N, C-alpha and C positions, 0 to 999 in steps of 0.2 A: 504493500500500500504506500510505503514511504517514497519509493522510486517514482511512481506516476505523479504523486503530489509534488515531489521535488522538481520533476520535469515540467509540470504545469506552472510552478512558480518561476522557473527559469524562463519559460516562454513568455509569461506575463511581464517579467522585468525587461525582457528583450523588446517586447512590443511597446512598452512605455518609453524605453530609451530611444527606440526608433522614432516614435511619435515626437519626442522632444527634439531630436536631431532634425527631423523634417520641419518642425515648426521654427526651429532656430535658423535653418537655412532659408526658409521663406521670409522670415523677418529680416535677416541680413541682406538677402537679395533685394527685398522690397526697399530697404533704405538706400542701397547702392543705386537702384533704378531711379528712385526719387531724386537723388543727388544729380544723376546724369540728366534727368528730365528738366530740372530747374536750370542747370547750367546751360543746356542746349537752348532752352527757351530764352533765357536772359541774354545769351550771346546773339541769338537771332534778333532780339529787340534792339540790340546795339548796332548790328551790321546791316539789317534789312530796313530800309526806309519805306515802310508800307503801313497802311492803316490797319485793316483786318489782318490777322495773322493766325496760322494754324500749322502745327507740326505734329508728327507722330513719333514720340520718343521710343516706343516699343519697336517700330519698324526700323528706325535709324540704328538702334542698338543691335537688332538682328543683322542688319547689313554690315555693321562693324564687326560683329561676331564672325560673319563669313570671311571677312578679310583676315581676322585673327587666325583662322584655320590655315591660311597660306603664308603667314608672316613669321619672321624670325628677328632676332637681335633687337635693336632699339626701336625698329618699326613695330614689332610685337609689344614691346614694353610700353610704348606710347598708347597703343590701342587698349591694352589692359589697364593702363593708368586712367584713361578717360572713362572707361566703363566700371572699373573697380574690381573686375574679375577676369578670369581666363576661361574661355570656352573650351580650351583643350583639357580642362579638368572634367573628367567623366561625370562626376556628381552634378557640377554646375550645368554641363551641357544637357543632361537628362532633365534637370529641373526646368531649364528654359524651353526645351522642346515640348515638355509636358504642359507647361503653362500656356504656350502658344496654341497647342492642340485644344486645350480646354476653352480658350477664347473663341476659337473658330467653331467648335462642335457643340458647345453647351449654351449657345445664345439663341433662344427662340425669338423670332421677330427681328433678328439682327441681320443686316446685309453688310458683310465685311469682306473686302477684297484687297489682299496684300500680295504684291509680287516683289521679289528682289532678284535682279538679274545682273550677273557679272559678265560683261562683254569683253572677250579676250581676242586680240588680233589673230586672224587666221594664220596658220603656219606655226604658231607657238606650240611647242610640245609640253603638254600639261602632265604633271605627275599623277599617276593612278591613285595614289593615296589621297591626294587633295580632291579629285573628282568623286571618289568614294564618299568622303566626308561631306562634300558639298551636296551630294545627291539626297542626303537625309536631313540636311539643314532645313529650317522652317520655310517651306514654300519658295525655295530659291532655284535658280537655273544658272548654269554656266554655259555660255553660248559663244561659239566662234563667229566673228564678224569681220568684214572687210572695212577698215576705217580709212582707207587710202583714196576715197572718192569725195573730194571737197565740193564737187558741183552739185548744188541743190536739186537740179533736174534729174540727177542720177540717184537721189536718195531713195525714192520709192522703189526703183528697180533693185537697188542694193538691198533694201529691206526685204524684198520678196525673194531674192536669190541667195539668202544667207545659208551658211552651212547648218546642218542639223545640230541641236544642242548635244553636248557630250553627256550630260546628265541633267535631268529635269524633273521637277516635282509634278509636272503635268505630262499627260501622254500625247498631247497634240503635236509636240515638236515645234511649236511656234515661239517666236520671240516674246518674252514677257515684257511688261512695262508699257508705257504709253507710246503711241506712234510718234508723237511730237518729240518725246525725250530720245527715242531711237534716232530720229532724223537729226536732232541736235548733236547727239554723240557722233554720228557719221560726219557731220559738218566739220569736226575738229581735224579731220584729215590724217595725213600720214604720221604725225607725231603722237597719235593716240595709240597706246598699246593695251590699255585696260580701262574700262569705264564701269561704274556702278550706277545702276538705275533702279530706284525704289519708288513704287507707286502704291498709294493707299486710298481707298474710297470707302465711305461708311454711310449707312442710313439705318436708323433704328426706329422701332415702334415703341411708343411709351407704354409703361405698365397701365397708366390711366391716361387715355388720349385726351388732348385738347379738342374742343368742339369748334368746327369751322364757323359756326353761327355766333360764337362768342368772340371771334377775332375782330378787333377794331383798329382803325387808323388813329394812333395816339402819338403824342409828342415824344421825341427822343432827342436828348441834348448831346450835341457833338462836342469833341474836345475843345474847339474854339469858342464854345458858348452858344453857337447858333442852334436853332431848333428845327427839326424836320418831322414830318409825319411818317410813321412806319406801321406795317401790320403787326399789331401786338396781340399775341395769344393770351388767353385767360382761362383759368380754372380755379375753383375752390376745392382744395384737397389737403390731405395730410402728407406732409413732407418732412424730410430731415433738415433741420435748420440750426445754425449756430452763429455766435458772435465772437470775433477774434481781434487781436491787436498785433501790429508789426512791432519790430524792435524799436522803431522811432515813434511808437504810440499812435499810429494811424489805425483807426477802427475800421473793420470791414465785416460783412456778413457773408455766410456761405449757405447756399440752398442746394439740396441734392434731390434729383428726380430720377427714379429707376426706369430702365427700359424693360420691355416685356421679358419675363423670365428672371428678372432681378440679378442677372449675371454681370451686367454693365450698368453704370449710372452716369448721369450728367451732373457735374458740380459747377455751380456758378458763384463766383466771388465778386462782390460789389462793394465799393467804398461806401461807408456809412454816411459820410458827409458829402453833399453834392459838390462842394468846392474842392474836394480831394482828388487830384488827378490819378488815373489808374496807374500811372508810372510809379507812384509812391508805393503801391502795393506790389507791383511787378518786381521792382528793384530790391525790395525787402523780403521777398519770398524765399523760404528755405525748405529743405527736405524735411526738417523737423516740424515746420509748420504744417506741411502737407499731411504728415503723420498725425498731427494733433486734430485735424479735421475729422478723422475716423472716430476718435473718442469724444470729440467736443460737439457733435451733432445730436440733436434731440428731436423726436417726433413731435410735430406741431401742425395744427390745422391753420392753413393760411390761404389768403387770396394771392394767387401767383400770376404776375404779368411778365411774359417773356417774348421778346421780338422774334419773329420768324426770320431766319437768316440762312444764307448759303454762301459758301466761299470755296475758293480753290487757290492754292499757293504752289509755286514751284521754285525750289532753291537749288543752286549749285553749292553743295556743302563744302566744296573746296575752299570757299571764302569764309566758312564758318568754323570748321573743325580745327584748323591750326590755332585759333584762339582758345581752344579747349585742350591744347597740348598734342594734337595729332598733326604733325607737319611732315615727318619723313615719308609717309605713304604717298604724298603728292610731289615729292622731290625726286627727279629722275636719277640723281647721283646718290641719294641717301636711302631710297626705298629698298627694303629687303623682303621680297616675296619669293624667296628661293624654295619655299615649300609648295608653291604653285607650279613653278617651272625652274628646273635647275640650269637650263640653257639660256634663258632670256633674263635681261635686267628689267623686270616689269615694275611699273609704278602706276598709281591711279591718277590720271590726268583730270578726271571729272567724276563727281558723285552727285547725280541728280536725285532730288527727293520731291515727289509731287503728291499733294494731298487734296482730296475733295470731301466736303462734308455738307450736309443739309439738315437743318433743324426746322421742322414744320409741325402742324397740328397732330398728324398721325404717323409721321415718319415718311410719308410719300410726298411727291411733288405737289405743291399747293395749287389750288384752283385759282380762278380769277379773284380779284379783290373782293373781300367779303363786305356785305352791306353793314352799315352802322346799326348796332343793337344797344338796347339798354340792359345793363346788368343789375341784378338784385344787390342791394346794399348788404354788407355783412359786417359783423363786429369783429371778425377775425383779423389778426395782424396782416399787413400787406407786404409782399415782396415784389417790387416793381423794378425791373431791369430797364430803366428808361434813360440810361446814360452808359458810357463805356464800361465793359465788364470783362473779367477773365473767366475762362471756362476750361474744364477738364472732363474727359470721358475716361472712366477708370474701370478696371476689372474689380468686382466687389471682393472676391475672396482673397486676392493677392495685393490689391491696391495699385497694381501696375497701371501706368498712365498710357492709354492707347492714343489719346489726342490731348494736346494742350494748345490753347490759343486765346485770342482776345477779339472782341467785337467792338470796334470804335464807331462804325457806321453800318447798321444792318442793311441799308439800302445799297451799299457799295458791293457789287458782285463781280468786280473786275478781277480776272484771273491773275 
C-alpha cells in the first residue's frame, strides 16, 4: 500500500512543480513581451510622423524570432537583447508557438490573418537546418525571389514567376505578405539579398455588439483643439474599468471590452483631463503599468461611447529597430546570418510591417451613416472616447499584446 501512495505523492508534487514552472515562464515571458511592446510603440511614436498609429508587437516579435533562428554572434545577441529571450531555447520556442496557436485557434468570432515571409535572393544556398526550423515557425514562409529587377513594369511579372517556397506554412506555394510590400521589396533591386515582410489584419466580433441604431455623429476633439463630427458607437453595458496614474501624476482611465469568446479584448486608455495630451500618457507608459491594468480593472456598469475607426499602417522597420538596439542585421558588413547560408554574406536590407484593423459596431464593415437617434438617459458613469486615445488588443490568458496603437482622428483612414 505504501508504494502506490508514495508514487501518487511523487506524481502530485511533480504536477504542482510543473504547474509552477509553467506559470513562472508565462509570467516572465509576459513581462518581456510587454517591455518589447512598449519600447516598439514608443520608438514608432518618435520616428513615424503620423496621426493614427497601429503596430502588432506579437507579429514583429515573431519575425525577429525567425531571424534569430538564422543569426549568430553579435547579430544574434542584439536580436535576443531586444526581445529579452532566445528562441533557440526549446522551452521558450515551444511556449511561443503554443501561445501563437492558441491565439489563432481559440478565438471565436475573430478574423486574424498573420503572415511572415523571408524573401531570400534566388541562387543563395540555404542550410537545411534553418529551413527545417523555419518550416515550423509560426505561420512563416521562406521564399526564393529575384530582387534584381528594378523596373516597376516588371514587378508583376516577377511576382508571378517566382520560385516555389523552400518551406511554407501554407500548401498553396504562393508568396505570403501583401502584393504592395512584395513589389516594394522587388523595387530595391540588385543590392537586396534578404527582405522580411510581415502583414497582419484583424477584425473581431464583440462579446456584446454595439447596435447600429445607437450610433450617432458626435463631436471628437482633435489634438489641435478643433472639433469634428464622427460616428460614435454607444452601448450601456458592464465593462472592466479602472483609474490609473503615470509616474508624472497624469491621471488616465482604462476600459476593457471583450471580443466574442473572451479570448481577446480591446483596452482603451484615455487621459482623464481633457487638456492632457495623449503624448503625456504614451511617453510615461511602462510594462509594469500594463501589468497593473490586469489587476486594477473592476467590473462596472457604464455608458460607453467609442468612435468607429479603421486604419492601416505600413512601416519599414529598418528605420525603427536600430533605435531598439538591432543594427547589425541591417548592416551588410556586420550582419551574421551564417546559420541561414554558410556561403553568402546575407543581411536584411528591409523589414516591412503592414497592419490593418477595423473597429465597428459588430466587427464587420459598417453600413452607411446611421441616422441620429435619441438615447435613454442613464445614471451610470460614462466613458466617452471623444478625444485622442491609446488602445491595445490583448490575449486574455497571457496578456500578450496583439495590437497597440492610438486614434488621434477617427475620420482619418489614410493608409
